[in-house]
C-alpha positions in Angstrom: 105.4 -30.5 -64.0 108.8 -30.1 -65.3 109.1 -30.4 -69.0 112.4 -31.2 -70.5 111.9 -28.4 -72.8 112.3 -25.0 -71.4 109.7 -23.4 -73.5 107.0 -25.6 -71.9 107.2 -23.8 -68.6 106.7 -20.4 -70.3 103.8 -21.8 -72.2 102.1 -23.0 -69.1 102.6 -19.7 -67.2 101.4 -17.8 -70.2 98.3 -20.0 -70.3 97.6 -19.4 -66.6 97.9 -15.6 -67.0 95.7 -15.7 -70.0 93.1 -17.8 -68.1 93.3 -15.5 -65.1 93.0 -12.4 -67.2 89.9 -13.7 -68.9 88.1 -15.3 -65.9 88.7 -12.6 -63.3 85.8 -10.4 -64.6 83.5 -13.4 -64.5 84.7 -14.2 -61.0 84.1 -10.6 -59.9 80.7 -10.6 -61.5 79.8 -13.8 -59.7 81.1 -12.4 -56.4 79.0 -9.3 -56.9 76.0 -11.4 -57.7 76.5 -13.4 -54.5 76.8 -10.3 -52.4 73.6 -8.9 -54.1 71.8 -12.1 -53.4 72.9 -12.1 -49.8 71.7 -8.5 -49.4 68.4 -9.4 -51.1 67.9 -12.4 -48.8 68.6 -10.2 -45.8 66.1 -7.6 -47.1 63.5 -10.2 -47.7 64.0 -11.5 -44.2 63.7 -8.1 -42.7 60.6 -7.5 -44.8 59.1 -10.7 -43.6 59.7 -9.6 -40.0 58.1 -6.2 -40.7 55.1 -8.0 -42.2 54.8 -10.2 -39.1 55.1 -7.1 -36.9 52.4 -5.3 -39.0 50.1 -8.3 -38.8 50.6 -8.5 -35.0 49.9 -4.8 -34.7 46.8 -5.1 -36.9 45.5 -7.9 -34.6 46.2 -5.7 -31.6 44.3 -2.9 -33.3 41.3 -5.1 -34.1 41.3 -6.4 -30.5 41.4 -2.9 -29.1 38.6 -1.8 -31.4 36.5 -4.7 -30.3 37.1 -4.0 -26.7 36.3 -0.4 -27.2 33.0 -1.3 -28.9 32.1 -3.7 -26.1 33.0 -1.0 -23.5 30.9 1.6 -25.3 28.0 -0.8 -25.5 28.3 -1.6 -21.8 28.5 2.1 -20.9 25.4 2.8 -22.9 23.6 -0.1 -21.3 24.7 1.0 -17.8 23.6 4.6 -18.5 20.2 3.3 -19.8 19.9 1.2 -16.6 20.7 4.2 -14.4 18.2 6.3 -16.2 15.5 3.6 -15.8 16.3 3.3 -12.1 16.2 7.0 -11.7 12.8 7.1 -13.4 11.5 4.4 -11.1 12.8 6.2 -8.0 11.2 9.4 -9.2 7.9 7.6 -9.7 8.2 6.0 -6.3 9.0 9.4 -4.7 6.1 11.0 -6.4 3.8 8.2 -5.2 5.2 8.5 -1.6 4.7 12.3 -1.8 1.0 11.8 -2.8 0.6 9.3 0.1 2.3 11.6 2.5 0.1 14.5 1.5 -3.0 12.3 2.0 -1.7 11.3 5.4 -1.0 14.9 6.3 -4.5 15.8 5.3 -5.9 13.0 7.5 -3.7 13.9 10.4 -4.7 17.6 10.2 -8.3 16.5 10.3 -7.6 14.4 13.3 -5.8 17.2 15.1 -8.7 19.6 14.4 -11.1 16.9 15.7 -9.1 16.4 18.9 -9.0 20.2 19.5 -12.7 20.4 19.1 -13.2 17.4 21.4 -11.0 18.8 24.1 -12.7 22.2 24.0 -16.1 20.7 24.0 -15.5 18.2 26.9 -13.5 20.4 29.3 -15.8 22.0 32.0 -15.5 25.7 32.8 -13.3 26.5 35.9 -16.0 28.4 37.9 -18.5 25.6 37.7 -15.9 22.9 38.5 -14.6 24.7 41.6 -18.0 26.0 43.0 -19.0 24.2 46.2 -22.6 22.9 46.4 -25.0 25.4 47.9 -28.1 27.5 47.2 -26.2 30.1 45.2 -26.8 29.8 41.4 -23.9 30.2 38.9 -23.5 33.5 37.1 -25.1 33.5 33.6 -24.7 36.0 30.9 -27.8 37.8 29.6 -31.2 38.3 31.3 -33.1 35.4 32.7 -36.5 35.5 34.3 -36.6 34.4 37.9 -38.9 31.5 38.3 -39.7 32.4 41.9 -40.9 36.0 41.1 -44.5 35.2 41.5 -43.9 33.3 44.8 -41.7 36.1 46.1 -44.5 38.5 45.4 -46.7 36.4 47.7 -43.8 36.4 50.3 -44.0 32.6 50.9 -41.1 31.1 48.9 -37.4 31.6 48.6 -35.3 31.7 45.5 -34.0 28.2 44.7 -31.1 27.6 42.3 -30.5 24.2 40.7 -26.9 23.5 39.7 -26.4 21.2 36.7 -24.3 18.1 37.3 -20.7 17.9 35.9 -20.5 15.0 33.3 -17.2 13.3 32.6 -16.2 10.7 30.0 -15.5 7.3 31.4 -14.2 4.1 29.8 -13.8 0.5 30.8 -12.0 -2.3 29.1 -14.3 -4.9 27.6 -12.9 -8.2 28.7 -14.0 -10.2 25.6 -12.6 -7.6 23.1 -9.4 -7.2 25.1 -8.9 -11.0 25.2 -9.4 -11.2 21.4 -6.9 -8.3 20.9 -4.3 -10.0 23.1 -4.6 -13.3 21.3 -4.2 -11.4 18.0 -1.2 -9.5 19.3 0.6 -12.7 20.1 0.6 -13.6 16.4 -0.5 -10.5 14.5 -1.9 -11.0 11.0 -4.1 -9.3 8.4 -6.2 -12.4 7.8 -10.0 -11.8 8.2 -10.4 -15.3 9.7 -9.1 -14.4 13.2 -11.8 -13.5 15.7 -10.3 -10.0 16.4 -10.4 -8.8 12.8 -13.5 -10.8 11.9 -15.5 -8.8 14.5 -14.1 -5.4 13.3 -14.8 -6.3 9.7 -18.4 -7.2 10.5 -19.2 -4.4 12.9 -17.1 -1.5 11.4 -15.3 -2.0 8.1 -18.0 -3.5 6.0 -20.7 -0.9 7.1 -18.1 1.9 6.5 -17.3 0.8 3.0 -20.8 -0.1 1.9 -21.9 2.3 -0.9 -24.5 2.4 -3.5 -21.8 1.5 -6.0 -21.0 -1.9 -4.4 -18.4 -3.0 -6.9 -16.4 0.1 -6.4 -16.7 -0.2 -2.6 -15.4 -3.8 -2.8 -12.5 -2.6 -5.0 -11.7 0.1 -2.4 -11.6 -2.4 0.4 -9.3 -4.6 -1.5 -7.0 -1.7 -2.3 -7.0 -0.6 1.4 -6.0 -4.1 2.4 -3.2 -4.2 -0.1 -2.1 -0.6 0.7 -2.5 0.5 -2.9 -5.2 3.1 -2.5 -4.3 6.8 -3.1 -6.4 9.7 -1.9 -5.4 13.2 -3.1 -7.0 16.6 -3.2 -8.6 17.7 -6.5 -6.3 20.0 -8.4 -3.1 18.4 -7.0 -2.1 17.8 -10.6 -3.6 18.1 -14.1 -6.3 15.6 -14.8 -5.3 12.7 -17.1 -7.6 11.5 -19.9 -9.3 8.3 -18.5 -11.2 5.6 -20.3 -14.0 5.2 -17.7 -17.3 6.9 -18.2 -18.3 10.0 -16.4 -20.9 8.1 -14.3 -18.3 5.7 -13.1 -15.6 8.3 -12.3 -18.0 11.0 -11.1 -16.8 14.5 -11.3 -16.1 17.6 -9.2 -19.8 17.9 -8.7 -20.8 14.3 -8.6 -19.6 11.5 -6.2 -18.6 8.2 -7.9 -19.5 6.2 -4.8 -22.9 7.4 -3.8 -23.9 8.8 -7.2 -25.3 12.0 -5.6 -24.6 15.6 -6.8 -22.1 16.9 -4.2 -19.0 19.0 -4.3 -16.0 16.6 -4.4 -12.8 17.9 -3.0 -10.8 14.7 -3.3 -10.4 11.8 -5.7 -9.0 8.3 -5.4 -7.2 5.8 -7.6 -6.1 2.2 -7.3 -2.3 1.5 -7.5 -0.7 2.7 -10.8 -4.0 3.0 -12.6 -4.7 6.2 -14.5 -8.4 6.2 -13.6 -9.5 8.7 -10.9 -12.8 8.5 -9.0 -14.2 11.7 -7.4 -15.5 11.3 -3.9 -17.6 13.5 -1.6 -16.3 14.6 1.8 -18.5 12.2 3.6 -17.4 9.2 1.5 -13.8 10.3 1.7 -13.9 10.5 5.5 -15.4 7.0 5.6 -12.5 5.7 3.5 -9.8 7.5 5.5 -11.2 6.2 8.8 -10.7 2.6 7.5 -7.3 3.5 6.2 -6.2 4.9 9.6 -7.2 1.7 11.2 -5.3 -0.5 8.8 -2.2 1.9 9.1 -2.1 1.4 12.8 -2.6 -2.4 12.5 0.3 -2.6 10.1 2.5 -0.6 12.5 1.8 -3.2 15.1 2.4 -6.0 12.6 5.7 -4.5 11.6 6.8 -4.0 15.2 6.9 -0.2 15.0 4.7 0.4 18.1 7.2 -0.3 20.9 6.4 2.4 23.5 2.9 1.3 24.3 1.7 -1.7 26.3 -1.1 -4.0 25.2 -3.8 -1.9 27.0 -2.6 1.4 25.3 -2.6 -0.3 21.9 -6.1 -1.7 22.6 -7.5 1.7 23.5 -5.9 3.2 20.3 -7.6 0.5 18.3 -10.9 1.3 20.1 -10.5 5.0 19.3 -10.0 4.1 15.6 -13.1 1.8 15.8 -15.0 4.7 17.3 -14.0 6.9 14.4 -15.3 4.3 11.9 -18.5 3.9 13.9 -19.1 7.7 13.8 -18.5 7.9 10.1 -20.8 5.0 9.3 -23.6 6.8 11.3 -23.1 10.0 9.2 -20.7 12.1 11.4 -17.7 13.4 9.7 -15.4 16.4 9.6 -15.0 18.6 6.5 -12.3 21.2 5.9 -13.7 24.7 5.2 
């Protein structure tokens, strides 16, 4: 504004300088406060971002810790499972080893029996090739001539009698062979079929009939289920069993016949810890039945492929012959 008086302008300018002089510190202070507040807000914002980052990292850490615990638990569970499977495989291998040793024992006995049979049934070469005539075969040792007294009278000649050569012959029984062929078309282990019903009645039942009838029935059931184990005595340390000494027998007493005999083998059922000592005669009766069931199972599983029906039939008849001999008291014992 323009004042008519000159001193008015000076007064106004002086007043503005005075106001500016007094208010500038306040303005500067406010400006500094604003700058400080702005820096403080920026710091709070950065701190908030840091807190969020820390919270996110904490969640990641917790998640990783949980995953690590789950992984550790799964590893321990997998290791425990592997150890359990290894123990089962070891137990199965030990069981198969025992069965294999029992089968080897049976096969060795069969080989020895076959050798004895071959040596006993083969005729000597001189007797087989000698033509018929009055000349007697050579014999070791001294034998008195039956015609001595007649020769002294001068009326008789020496007469030699040759013994006939005997050979083993076999002929297929048509009824048994028909039953076997019918069974071979649809092989089964059921006792109701005519083929097995006859063998049970004529061979298996007589073979496994002992004075301890309950134990004999248990043996037959175990043989049918392929859970019977036969092992030599001393194969492993004897476990502590709950059965009485009369039921289990002992190295000097057979648990099947109850007689005092030297028992070289013992049997058990499946995974049971009870062992039953058996004499060589009873053991051979059991193994003859086991051999029959083993061959029948081979046919049932299709493992016998290189033999025709007649060869299989004669193999079955040979096994039946072995069972018949054992039920009559003939058996082979290892020395």
